[in-house]
N, C-alpha and C positions, 0 to 999 in steps of 0.2 A: 334513415338519413343520417341520424347521429353517428351510427357506426361507420358510414362512408366518410363522413367529415373527420372523424377521429383517425381513421386509417390514412386519409389523405394528409392530414397534418403530421402524423407520425412519419410517413414516407418522405415528406418535405424536409423534416428535420434530419433524418437519416441521409437523405440525398445531399443536403447542405454539408453535412460532415464529410461525406464521400468526396464531394467536389473540393472542399478545402484540403483534404488529405492528398489527393492526387496532384494538386497544384502547389504543394508545399515548397518544392524546390524553386518554382518560379517566383514565389513570394520572397525568397531569399537566395538568389543565385550566388554561386561560389566558384572561383577559378582555381581552387586549391586541388592538389593531387589527392586521390582517394586515401583515406586513413581512418583508422578505427575511432580516433578522436572526433573526426568530422562527422562520421556516420552515427556514432553512439551518443556524442555530447554536443552536436550541432556547432562544432568548433569553439565550444565554451564561449558563445557569443550572445547568450540571451540576457537582455536587460531586465530591470526590476519587474515590469508589467508582465512580460512573457514568462519569467521565471515564477512569478506568483501564480499565474494561470496554470503553468505546467505542474508545479510542485503541489498546489492545492488540488488540481484535478487528478494528480497521481495518488496522493494520500487518501483523499476522500472518494472512495470507489462506489460504483453502483450498488455492490453488495452491502456496503456500509450503509447506504441510504435506504435499503430495504431491511437489513437485519436489525439495526438499531430500533426503528419503530416497531419491528416485529417482536423484539425482546420486550419493549415497553408495552405492547399489546398483550403479551403473554405473561410477563413477569413483573411489570410495574417499575418501581424506582431503580432496581439494580441495573436496568438497561442504560441508565444515564451516566454510567461510569465513563462512557465514551466522551462525554463533554469535558470533564476535568483532565482526562488522559490526553486529549488533543490540545488542551491548554498547556499542560505540563511539557508537551513536545516543543512549544515555541521557545522558551528560554533555553532548553537543552539544545535545540537546533542553533540558536543564536551563538552558543559557545562551541559546541562540538562540530556542527557542519561548517561553520566559518573557518575553524582551525584546520579541519580536514580539507576543505577547499584549498586553503593556502598551500599545504604541503603537496596536494595532488597537482595543482597548477605548476608548482615550482619544478616538480620532477616528472611531469607528464603522466601521472597515474590516471587510470581510467576506472578502476575498481577498487573496492576495499582490500581485496587480495593483493593488488599491486602495492598498496600502502604497507600492509603487513609484511610483504616480501622485502621491501626496502627498510622497514623499521627494524626488523629482527634478523634479516638475512637468512630466513628460513623458508625454503620452498614448500616443505611439508605443511608448515602452519598456513601459508598462503593457500595451499590446496584445500585444507580443511575449511578455511573461511569461505572460499569460492563454492565448494560443493555444498556446504551448509546453506549458503544463500540461494543457490539453485534449488535445493531440496525444499526449502521453505517457500519459495516463490511459485513453484508449479501448482500446488493446490490453490494458492491465492489466485492464480491466473484462471484456473478452472471455475472458481467461485464467481468470477465476472460473468461467465456464461450462464451460471445458475441464476444470477441476479436478473440478467436479461430475460431468461426464460420465465422466471416468476412474475416479472412485470408484464410481459406480453401475454402470458396465459390469463392473468387476472383481468387484463383489459380486453380480452377476446381477440387480440391481434395475432396470437400464435396459433396457427392451425394445428389440429390433432394429427398424430401420425407422422409419416414421412414428409409431408408438406411442411410441418413445423420444423423438422430437422433441417430441411433445405433452407428455410428462412435463417436459421442460426448459422448454417454454413456460409450462406451468402453474405451475411453481415461480417463475419470474421474474414471472408475471402478478400473483401474490399480493403479491410484494415491490413491484412497481410501483404497485399500488393503495395499499398502506400508505404508501409513500414519498410518493406524490402528495398524499395527504391530510394526513399528519402530519410530513413533512419528516424532520429528523434525529432526532426522537424515536422513530421506528420502529426504525431500526438500533440506537439506544441501548438500548431494552428488549430487542431480540433478542440484543444482545451479552451480556446476563446469562445467557441460556440457552446461548449459545455457549460461554462460559467454563466453566459447570458441566459441560456435556456433554463438551467436549473434555478437560478435566482429568480427569474421572471415567473416561472411556473410555481415554484414554492410559495412565493408571495401571494399569488392568486389563490392557491389552495387554502393557505392559512387565513386569508381574508374571507373566503366563503365559509370556513369553519367558524370563525369568530362571529360572522354575521348571522349564521344560523343559530348559535347558542347565546349570542348577546355578550360575549366576553370569555376570557380564559377561565374564570371561576367556575361557571356552570360546566365547562368541559371537564375539568378535573373532578368536580363533584359527581358528574354522571359516570365517569370512569371509575372513580373510587367505589361507588355503589356496586358496579359489576365485578370489581376485583375484591370486594370485601373490606374496603376502607384503608386499612393500614398498608396495603401492598404498594401504594403510591408513596410511602415514606420508608426510609431505611430503618430497620430495627437495630438495636445495639449489636446483636449477633452478626448482622450483615456488614457492619462498617469495616472490619478488618479485611474481609474479602474485597469489598468495594475499593478501599484505599490501595491495597497491594496490587489488585488487578489494573487500576488506573496507572500506578507508577511503573509496573512491569511492562504494560502495554506501551507506555511512552518510551521506555528505554529500548524496547524491541523494535519499534517502528523505525527508529533512525538507523538501525542496522540492516534493514531490508535493501537489497541491491537497487530496486527501482526508485526508492526515495533518494539514495545517494546519487544515482544517475541523474535524476532531475535536478538535484542540488549542484552537481559538478558542472552542469551546463551553463551556469551563471557566468557572467562576464567579469565579476570581481567580488571581493569580500564585502564591499559596501552593498552591493546588490543582494548578497545572501542575507546580510543583516536587515535590510529593508523588508525583504520578503518574510523573514521569520517574525518581524514585528507585525506584519500585516495578515499573517496566517489566521489569527482568531476570527476573521470574517468568515472563513469557511467553517470554523467551529460553531459559530452562530447558526449557520445553515444546517449543520448536523443536529443542533438542539431543536430546531424547528421541525425536522423530520421526526425526531423523537416525540415531540408534541403531537404530531399527526398520528402516531401510534396510539397515544392516549385518546385522541379525538375519534379514532376508529372504534375504540371500546365505547366511548360515550354515544356514538352514533348507532351502535348496535350491529356493526359489521361482524359477520361470522366467517372468519378465515377457515379454510379446510384444516382438518386434523394434521398436525405436523407441518403446516404451511403458514405459519404466522407471518412470514415475510411478505405474504400477499395482502396483508391487512390494508396498507396504505394504497396500493394500486386499486384495491376494491372500493376504498373510500373515495378515491379520485373518480372512479367510474360511476359512483353513486351521486356525487355532489356536482360534478362539473359537466358543462355542455361538451359535445363531441370534439370540437376543435381544440379547446383547452386541455381536455384529457389527452388527446393525441400529442399535444405539446409536452405534457408531463411525461408520458411514456417515452417519447423521443428523447427527452432530456436525460432521463435515467439510462436509457440505452446508450446514448452517446457518453454518458458518465462512466460506462463500463469499457468503452473502446479506448479511452485515453490511458487508464492504468494498465489495461491489457497489453497495449502496444509498448509502453515503457517497461513492463515486467519482462516481456519477451526479449526486448533489446538488452536489458540488464543481464538477464540469464545467459544470453548468447555472448555478451562481452566478457562476463566472468569465465565462461568455458574457454573462450579463445585465448584470453590473456593468461590465465592461471592454470589451465590444463593443457590445451593444444600447443601453445607456444613454449610453455615451460617444460613439457615432457615429451612432445611428439615432433614438433617442428620449430626449433629455436631460431632458425634462420628465415622464417616466414616473412615475406615482404608485407608492408602495409596493405597493398592491394589484396594479397592473399588472405590476410587477416579479416579484411572487410568481407570478402567473398564467403569465408567460413562462417563469420558472424551472421550474415544474412541467411545462410542455409540453416543455422542452428535456431535462429529467431523464428523462421518459418516452421521448423520441426516442433518448436515449443507450442506454437499455436495449434498446429494439427494434433499434438498430443493432448492438449487441453480439451479440444473438441471430442476426441476419442474417449478421454476420461469421462466427460460428462455423459456421453451417450452409453458408455459401457458399464458404469458403476452407479450405485445409488447416490442420490443427493447427499445423504447423510455421511457417506464415505468421504466426499470432498470436504464437508464441514469438519469432520473429525480430523482429517489430515491438516486442515488449515489451523485448527486449534493446536495441534502438535507443532506446526510450523512456527507459530508464535513462541512456543517454548524453545524450540531448536534455535531460532535466529538469535535469541537472547544470549545463547551461550558463546557467541563470538564477541560479545560486548567487552570482555577483558582485553582481548587481543587488539580490538580496533579503538574503542573509546578510551580505555585506560592507557593503551599505548600512545595516545596523543599527548599524554602528559608525563609519562615515565617509561623508560625502557628497561627498568630493573627486573621485570618479570622474565624468566628464562623461556625461550620458545618451546622447549620440551615440556616445561611445566605447564605452559598455557595449553598445549595439546592434551596433556593429562587432565587438566581441569576441564577442558572442553568435553573430553570423553566421559568423565564422571558426571558432568552436568547433563549431557545428552541422555545418558542411561537413567539418571535419577529423574529428570523431567518426564521422559517417556514412561517410565514405570509408574510414576504418580498419576499421570493423566489416564493411562490405560487402566490402572487399578480402580479409579473412580468412575469407570464406565465412559471414558472420553469426556470428562469434565475437567476444565482447567482450574477449578477451585477444589482444594484438598483439605481434609480435616487434620488438625494437629491437637496436641494436648488432650488426648483421650476423647477427641470428637467435639471439644468445646471451642475451638478456634479454626476459622476458615481463612485460608490464604491462597494466593495465586501460585500454582505449581511452578511456573516459569521463574518467578522471583526467588523461590526457595531453591530451585536448581541452580540459579545463578550464584547464590550465596555459597552453596557447596562447591561450585566451580571455582570461585575466587579463593575459597579456603584452600583447596587442593593446589591451585596455582601458586599461592604465596608459600605454602609449606614446601612444595616440591622445588620451588626456586631456592629456598634456604638450603635444602639437602643437596641440590646440584651445585650450588656455589661452594658449599663445604667440600664436596668431592672434587671441585675444580673442573667440572665439565664445561668446555668452551661454548660460547654462544656465537651466532653469526654477527657480521659487521653491520652496524647501523649506517645506512646511507641516506637517511631522510633529511638530516640537517634541520630538524624542527625549530621553528622560531621560539624564542623564549617568550615572546608576547605576540598578541595578534596585531597585524598591520592591516591598514585599509588602503586598498588600491581603487582609485576611482576609474581607472582605465586599465584594461587588460594589456599585458606585455605585447601581445600580437597587434594591438591597435584595431581589432575587429570592432565593428559597430553593431548596434542592436539590429536584430531582424525586424 
C-alpha cells in the first residue's frame, strides 16, 4: 500500500505541474502580436514574486538537489562549496544582472549575444558568445533528465527497461508541448508549484531526520565516523580548491543563457534587485539538501557504486511514509522541469537571434523568429532525451563539467563589457579561444576533474578560473597590440548608462502576471 500511495502522490504532483503548464497562457492572456520577446521573455512582465520563483527555480535544478547531497555523501566537506558559491552569486547578480537588464530593456536585447553585438559591433564575437552558451547548456539540460531518473529509480517509481524510458519521454513530452505553446510562461507557473513542493517536502524530511537522531550534532558525528572524521572538515590543502571553485562557479552561473533569460523576464530593475536580495532563501534550501547527504551517511544508506546522487532519494524512501515520499520525488522531478524548459528556450533564442537571423535570414519577421525558436526548443529537448538514452551518465556529467569551464570564457565579453568597451572584439575572440583550449586541456588532462594541480602538485585550483585568467591576459595584451597597429573596432550602439537607474514600472506599462 505504501508504494501505491507514493506513486499516487507522485502522479498528483506531476499532474498538477502539467495542468499549470498547459493553462499558462490563460493565467496571463496577451493581445500582443507574436514576438520572440513575448515567447521567450514573457513580455518582460514578471514581477518580484514570479521572477524570484522563476530565477530560483532555474538556478537550483533537480540535479543540483541530488548532486550536492551525493557529493556530501561521498566526499564530505568539499561538497558544500555550492553554498558559498550560490551566496556569492547574489551580490554579483545585484550588480551585473541589474545593469545588463537595463541595457537589454533599452535596446530590445533578448540574449547575451545581442548585447555583445551592440556593445562591440562584432557579429563574430556575438556568434562566439551564442554558440558557447548553447554548447554549455545542452549537457546541463541532459543532466536534468539524469536527475529525474536517479530520483525515480531510487524511489522505485521508474520501471526497468522500455517502460521506464517511456515514463521519461512522457514527462518531457508534456513539458515540450507547454513550452512550445506558451514559452517562458509555462516554466514560470510551474516554478510556483516547484517552490511549494520542494520547501514543504524538504522541511518534512529534515524534521524526520532530526527527530530520529535528536538533533544535528548526532547526525554529523555519525557521518564523521563513517567518513573517518576529518572528511567533514576542510583540510588546509583543500581550501584553495574550495575557494576558487566557489568563486569560478559563481562567475560562470551568471553567464548561462537560462539564468539571463529568467532575469531578463523581470518587469524592471527594482524587481531584479529585490529578487537578488531574496535569492539566499534558495541557498538555504540547497544547504539543507547537503545536510541530507550527511544524514544519509549517518543513517547507513548504501548508495550504489558510482550512484551517490541516489543517497537522498534512498534516505527519503527509508524514513518517510509513502505519500510524503511521493511528494518529495514529485517535487524533485518538477524541480527538473522548470530549468529544463528555460534552458531549451534560452538555447533556441540564442540560435535564432545570433545565428539564424544574423547569418541566414536577416529579414525574418517576428512571427517567423518565434516559429523557428519553437522548433529549435523542441529539438533541444529531443536531443537531450536521445543523449541520456544513447550515452553513459558519466559522459553527460563530464560534458557538464566542461560546460562550466566553457561558459566562464565569455565573462570578459559580457560582464567586463558592461563596464568598459576598451577591449577589442578581436582580442576578446582570441582570449576566448585560448581560454577554451586551456580549460578543456586542463580538465581532460586531470581525467575530467575540474580541480587541477599547480606548483608541482602542491596547489589545487579550479580549472575554469585559471583558464579565465589566461583569457583575460590574452585579451588585454591583444587589445594593446591591435590598438598600436590601428586595427578598427566596431561601433558601440549600447549607450550604456554611467550609473544604475531604478524603474518601478516598465516602459510598456505591462502589469505582473
